[in-house]
N, C-alpha and C positions, 0 to 999 in steps of 0.2 A: 676274219679270213686269216689263213696261215700261209707263211712264205717258207720255201725250202731253200737250203744252202747245200754245198758240195757233198761229197761222198756220204751216202746215207747207209746206216746199218740198221734198217728197219726190219725187225723180226716179226712183222705183224700182218695179218690180213683179216681184219675184223670189221664188221659192220655193227659194232657194239655200241650201244648208246647208254651213257651214264651221265648223271647230272654233274658235269665237270665244273669245278671252280666255284661259281657263285650261286645262281638261283637254285633253290632247294626243290621246288615243285613247278610243274607246268600249270598255268592257269587253264581250267577245263574248257573244253569245246562243247557246245550245246547240241550240235547236230552231227553226232558221230556216225550216223548211217549215210550221211552225205559225203561223197568223196571230195568235193570242192570245199573251199572255205566259204562260209556263208556270212554276209555282211548286212546288217540292218542299215540301209541307206536313208539318212535323215539330214540331207543338205538342202538348204533353201537358197533362193536367189536366181537371177536370170540366166546364170551359167550352170545351174545345177544339172539340167538335162544333158548339156554338153559334157560335163564332168562324168556324169553317169555313163554316157555313151563311150567315153574314153576308157573308163575303168572296165566296162563290159568286154573290151577287146582282149582283156587278160583272161585266158581260158581256164584258169584254175580258181576263179572266184565266182560266187553268185551274189548279186545285189538283190535284196529282198526288203520288203516292209514288214518286219517281224522282229519283235523285241527278244524272241528266243533264238535269234541267229548267234553264230559263234562270236562275232565281233560287231562293233557299231561304228559308223562314220557320221559324224555330225559337223555342223558349221554352216558357213555362209559362202556362196559362190556368186555374189553380186558385186557390182561396183568394179573398182580397179584392182581389187585384191581378192584372191581366194584363200580363205582361212578355215581349215578343217582340222578336226581331231579324230584319230583312229584310236579306239579304246576297247577294253574288255567289256563285253555286254553283261557279264555276271556281276561286276561291282563298279563298272564305270571308270575304272582306273585307266589313265592314259598310256598308250603305247608310243604314239608319235603325234606331234602337232606340226602341220605343214602349212606354210604360207607361200603363195606363188602368184605371179601376175597373169599367167595364162593356164588354160586347162592342160595343155601338154606338159608344162613344168610341174604342175601339181601331180599328174599321173606318174611322172618320172620320179618325184620324191617319194610317192607312196608305194611304188612297185616293190623296191627291195624289202620293206617291212611286210608287205602283203605276202610275198614269196616266203619270207622267213616264217610267218604264221601259218602258211599253207603247209610247209614242210613239218612244223611242229604238230599240226593236226594229223598229218599223214602218220607220223611216228606215234602219236597218241593212240591212233586207231590200231597201230601194230602191236601195242603193248599187250602181252598175253601172259597167262599163268601156266604152270605145269609144263614148262619147256623141257625138252629132252635132257638138257644139261644146263648148268649155271655158268654164266660169264660175269665178270666184274670189270669196270673200267673207272679210273680215278685220274685226277690231275694232281700236280705237285704242290697244290695250294689248298688252304682251308676253304670250304664252300662259301664262306661269308666275305672272302677277300678277293675283290675283282682284279682283273688284269688291266694293264694299260698298253697302249700302242707302243710297239718296238720292244716290249718285253718278250722273253723267251718262255716257252711252255714245254712241259714234259707230260706224257701219259703213262700210266701203268695198267696193264691188262692181264687177266688171268681167266683161264678156262678150266672147268673140272674134268673135261675130256679133251683128247687130242682133236684138233679141228683145223680147217682152213679159215683164215680170217681176212676181213676187208674193213679198213678204217676210213670212215667218211667224216668230214666236218661240214656243217651247215653254218655258214658264216652269218654275222649280223646283216650283211648286205643282201642276204637271200641266195647267194650262190653256193654251190656244193663243190667241195674240194675232196678228191679221192686221194687221201694222204698215203694210204697203203693198200695194195702194192703201188710201187712207183718205178720210175725208170732207173733208179739206183739200186733197188732191191725187189726181187721177184719172189723170194722165199716166203711162202704163205702159211706153212704148217707151224703150229705151236704145240708144245707138249702140255700135258694136264698138270694142274696144281702148281704151276710156276708163274711168278710175276715177271712179265716182260716190260721193261722200261723203254719207252720210245720218245726221243732217241736215247741210246745208252750214254752214260756220263762221259765216257771217253771218246764218243763218236764225234767226228768233225761235222756231222749233220746236225743242224739246229732247226727248231720250229719257232718262228717269230710271229708275234701278233701284229696283224695289219691294222691301220688306223680307221676302223669302223666300230663305232660304239653300239652296244646292244647285247643281246643274248646269242650265244653261239652254242651249238650242239655238236658233240662228237658221238657218232653211232657206230657200234661194232656188231657185225653179224658173223657168227661162226657156223660152218657146215662140217659135219663129220666126214662126209664123203668126197666133196669136190669144191673148189673155189667158185665164186660168182664169175659168170662170163661177162666181164666188164666191157670187153670189145663189142659184143652183141648189144649190150644195154646202152652204151654211150656212143658207139661209132668210132671210138678212138682206141688206139693200141697204147698200153702203158709204156711199152718200150720206146715209143716215139714222142712221149711227153717231155717237156722241158722241166724235169723234176716229177711233178704229179699233174694229174688231170684236173682242170677247173671247168665246170659246166656253167654256161650262161643261164639266165632265168628260164628261157624257153627250153633249153636242153634239160634243165632240172625237172620240169614237169614230165617230159617224156621218159626220163630216167626212172622217176619215182613210180610212174604208172606201169613200168615194166618190172621194177623191183618188187613192189608190194605184192602182187599175186604169186610171185615166185617164192619169196620168203614166207609170206603169210597167205596161203591159199584159202584159209578160213579164219574168221575172227578168233576161233578157239583152236588151241593146239591140238593136232591130231596125233595120236600115239604112232610112233614110228617116223615122224618127220625129223629130218636131220638138222633143222635150223635152231639156233639160239641167239638171243640178242641181249644187248645191255647198252645203256646210253648215259651220258653225263652232260651237264649244262654248265657253262661258265659265262661270266659276264665281262664285257670289255667297257671300260669307261675312258 
């Protein structure tokens, strides 16, 4: 998650996604035709049914009994402790191990990482080729070098065509931060072929890493004709935000389901569409 400080000179309006900072690739999702995140549910014990019912209240996931699901949840929900592991179904590598005394506590611990993976899947589905123009986004650090809480981070963005940009960050805790535009800067147009540094070196505005470990994504979307209607998509006015807009988990679902068909009306890019995207992923330890 990213925190904002006084006067910001943000010259950006991108929803560009680029693998910022650390992780080089996204672990693939198996059910790309499904909008929701599919999870192979393999938890045993007397509280397994109650845990399943609690997780099914999250309307962005589907619990299935299928090893070809996007991710897998295994473990035990019996006795005095619930002990589960959320992992990649493709290779079994762990994403999160959660221990809790009650079903409610377990769902609370799992929800942020489930939302994070749901957003990753949404963006993976959005990845397209032959976009009308190219965008790039980078961090100020080598991809193998993770960030740590309270450190500051800068982004560099470039577009080969003039466009309106919107910059989003999907934090490790699953929430979405709309970093640009924001209440300090509403200028959304950028010129072609120029690297924009955000924030600028001399700017009093800084972006600081919040204390949530895991994978964060910064996504930029550029439109040749007009900016995204963020007020319609989020219900918030950028001008009224305390810095930038932060969306709750439930608000993230609604926002992405409005955003996706606007920016990507089809899985393949249609000639004449005005949208281009880029993303970057970085890791917080």
